[in-house]
N, C-alpha and C positions, 0 to 999 in steps of 0.2 A: 307387754301388757299380760296381765294374769287373767286366767279364765275363771269360771264360777267355782272351780274346785281348787284354785290357787296355783295351778301349774302354769308354766310359760307356754305360749302359743308359738307357731312357726315363724311368726313375724317379729319375734322378740330378739333383741341383740343385747349383748353384755359388753360394755366398754370397760377396759382396764387400762389405766395410765400408770406406767412405772417409770421412774427417773432412771436414766441410763448414764452412768458415770464410768468414764474410761480411765483406767489407772495412769498415772503420770508417765510412767516408763513406756507405755504403749502409745501415748500421744506423741513423744519424740519420733518413734519409728514411722508413724502415719504422716507426720510432717515431712519427714525426709523422703518417704515414698511419694508423697503428692509433689514435692519439688523435683524428684527425679522424673516423674511422669510429665510434668509440666516442661522440663528441660528437653526431654525426648521429643515432645510435640513441637516445640519451637525449633529444635534442630531439623526435624522432618520438614517443617514448613520452609525454613531457610534453604535447606538442601534442594527442595523441589523448585523454589524460586530461582536459585542459582542455575539449576540444571536447565531449566526452560529458558533462561536468558542465554545459556551456552548454546543450546540447540538452535535458537533464533539466529545468534551470531554466526554459527557455522552455515546455516541455510542461506543467510545473506551473502556470505563469501562464495558459496557454490553458485548462487544466481549470478553474481558478478562474473565469476569465472566462466560460466555458460554464456553470459552476454558477451564477453570479450571474444570467445571462441566462435560464435555464431554471428553470421552476417544477416541482417534483416532489412526490410525496406526502410525502417526507421533510422538506420544507420546513414541513409542517403537522403533524408528528408530535410528540408530547410523550410522554415516558417518566416515570413516577412510581411510587413505592412506595405500597402500600396496607397500612396498619397494621392490627393486630389490633382496635383500637378502632372502625375503620370497619366491619369486619366484624360486630362486636358490635351496632352501631347498626343495621345491616341486619337482623340476626336480631331485634332487639327491635321495630323499627317498620315493617319492609317485607316481611319473609318471610311467605308464605302457603302453608302445607302443602297446602291444597286446590286451589291453582292448578296446572293441568297443565303449566305451564312448569317446567323443572328448577330446582333451587336455584341452580346456577351462571348459568343464564339470568336468573333474577330478580335475582341479584346484579349482573349486567351491566347490566340495565335500571336498577337502583338507582344504580349509579356513574355511568351516563350522565346520568340526571336530575339528581344532585347536582352534577356538573361543569357541566352546561348552566345549572342555576340560580345557581351561584357566578360563572361566567364572564359570564353576562347581567348580573348585578348590579354587576359591576366597572364603573368609569368607562371610557368609550370613549376611545381615544386616536387617532381618525381624523385625516385631514388636512383635513376639511370645516370644522374649527372646534373650539372647546372641547367641543361636545356629541358630535361624531363621528357614527358610524353607530349608530342605536338598534335595529337589527334583532336579535332574540334569537340566541344562539349555539346552533348545532346541531353535535353530534358525528356525523360520518359513520360511523366503524368504531371499535369499542372491542375490544381484543384483549388477553386475559390470557396472560401467559407467566411462566415460572419463571426465576429468576436461577440458572441452572445451568452454571456455567462448566466 
């Protein structure tokens, strides 16, 4: 805006629009440069992707190696289902109402005794020969859990 004396004020702006034409010999150079920058970006992306996959595979192999060399309780854990017929056998042959141990405690002892008897009767597969280890099988811990997904 102009003032009373015709001068421009501090809020005045001058806009000038000039067409910009790039010479054709420079256009080719810019296209090649853009192509090179794009190719380098794709190369960096692919290299990073392959490197991360490589590190992941190496770590999985290291975990498997560690798991094979380390003995944990999970190596000796067995999960199995107990059917209704096993519980009925317990009720008929083993359960004693006068016993101060709870019913679930008695059932736990029953299952432990049954498993130890069955596993001890199985043929041994030891490395000491066909007879293997003749020591009786003992169960350390028996835990009941619900299949509650």
